[in-house]
N, C-alpha and C positions, 0 to 999 in steps of 0.2 A: 513503390520501391523508391528509395532515396536516390538522389543524383550524384552522391559523392563517389569518386573513383580513386582507387589507390594506384600505385606505380605499376602494377601488373594489369591494369585495365579492368580490375574486378570491382564491381560496386558492392555496397554493403549487403552481402547475402545473409539470409536468416536461416537457411536450411543446411547448406553444405557445412559439414563438420559438427553440426548440432547433434549431440547424443540424446537429447530429450525430444526427438521428433514425434509429433502427434500425427496419427494417420486418420484422415477424414473419411468417414463412411458415407458422406453425402458429396455430390458433385461440387468440386471446389476449384474453380479456375483461378481464384485468388492466390493459390499456392505457387503458381508458375512464376519463376524468376528468370531474368536474363542478365547476361554479362556482355561487355563490349566485345565485338569481333575485332581482333587485332590484325586481321588480314583483309580489310575492306578493299584493298587494291586488286584482289583476284577473286574470280568465281571458283567456288569449290562446293562440293556436296558434303553435308553432314547427314549421316544415316543412323537411325535407331531401329533395332529389331527388338520388339517388345512381346515375348512369347507367352506372357501370363496375364493378358488383358481379360477382364471379366466385366460383364454388365448384366442387366436383367431385362427379360422380355417385358414390355410395358403392359401386356395383357395377361399373360399367365404368371408372371413374376419368376419364371424358371431362369436359371443362370445360363448365360451364353459365354463361350470362351473363344478367344481369338489370339492370333499373332498379328500384331500391328507393325507395319513398316512405315516409318516416318522418314522422309528424305527432303532436305531443303537446301537451298543456296542462300546463305545469310547475306544480309546487307550490313547494318551497323551493329546488330545484336545477335547473340546465339543463346539458345535456351540452356539453362543450368540443368544437368541431367538428374540430380536428386529431386529437384522440384518437378521435373517431368514425370519421374517415377511416382511421386506422391499424387500428382494430378491424375495420372492414369488409374492409380489405385482408387481414387475418389469415385470412379464409375462403378465400383463394385456393387453398390446398391442402387445405382441409377437405372431407371427404367426408360429405355428408348430403343427404337429399332436400330439394327446394325448400321443402316445408311445414315441415320441421324447422328449416331455416335461419331462416325468418321468425319462427318461435316462439322459437327460441334468442335471436335478436336482441332480440325484444320482452322476453323474460324478463330478459336482461342489463340492458336499459335500465330496466326496472321496479326491479330490484335496486339499480341505481346512483342513480336519480333519485326513486323513489317518486312518479311523476307523478299528476296528477289524472286524466288520460286519455291513452291512447296507441293508435295504430294503425300497423301495418306492412303494406305491400303490395309484394309482389315480382312484377314483370312480366317473366317470363323469356322469352328468345328461343326460338323453336321448335327442337326437336331431335327428329329422327325424325318430323317432320310434325305435332307437337303442342306447344303452349305451355301452361305451367302458371302460374297467377297466384294464389298463396296470399295471403290477407288475414286478418289477425288483429287483435284489439283488446282493450282492457282499460280498465275504469273503476274508480276507487277504491271499494272496497266501502262501502256505507252512505252514499254521497253521490249527488248528482244525476248524477255522471259514470258511476256504475254503470248508471243508467237510460239515459244517453246511449249507452253502449257497447252495451246490448241493442238500442236503437232503431237504431243505425247498422249493427249486424250484421244485423238483420232487413230492413233497407232498403239493404243494401250495394250491390248491383249493379243497382239500378233504372235508373240513368243511368251506364253504364260510361264511364270516362275514355277519351279518344282518345289512343293512344300511337303516336307517329310513328317510333319507332326500331326497329321490327321488320319 
């Protein structure tokens, strides 16, 4: 991504507003794009609910479906939402276990954004009579967000969220 920034704090985005968007059917972290966070002076959450996530079982190649919740506290960058949509779409033919997919997504967003805090929760629909709901998080080392990550991990499922789409 280029370093040029316009007066709105937006860098040269290649996907937003592009009518000829190509959808990758292979895992494509390179489609992720970020823009400047114009509110670096405050802590706030950005939340994405992604109810149409699909990936493939790495053994059977059967499709897996999930709603993914991505929540993060940005530092200097925020993710551009169309690039996030295309990135998540790129998992459509990607074969990995649920737990791996959630950790890969988190790692890619950490690499792109260097957020203060991030958590990813995959609420997968049942297949074979069982659903798997991996949750992972990260707080920037040496900050209050590292402590926050540890606290939220230790208290993660005390009050499970109600999910109506399964």
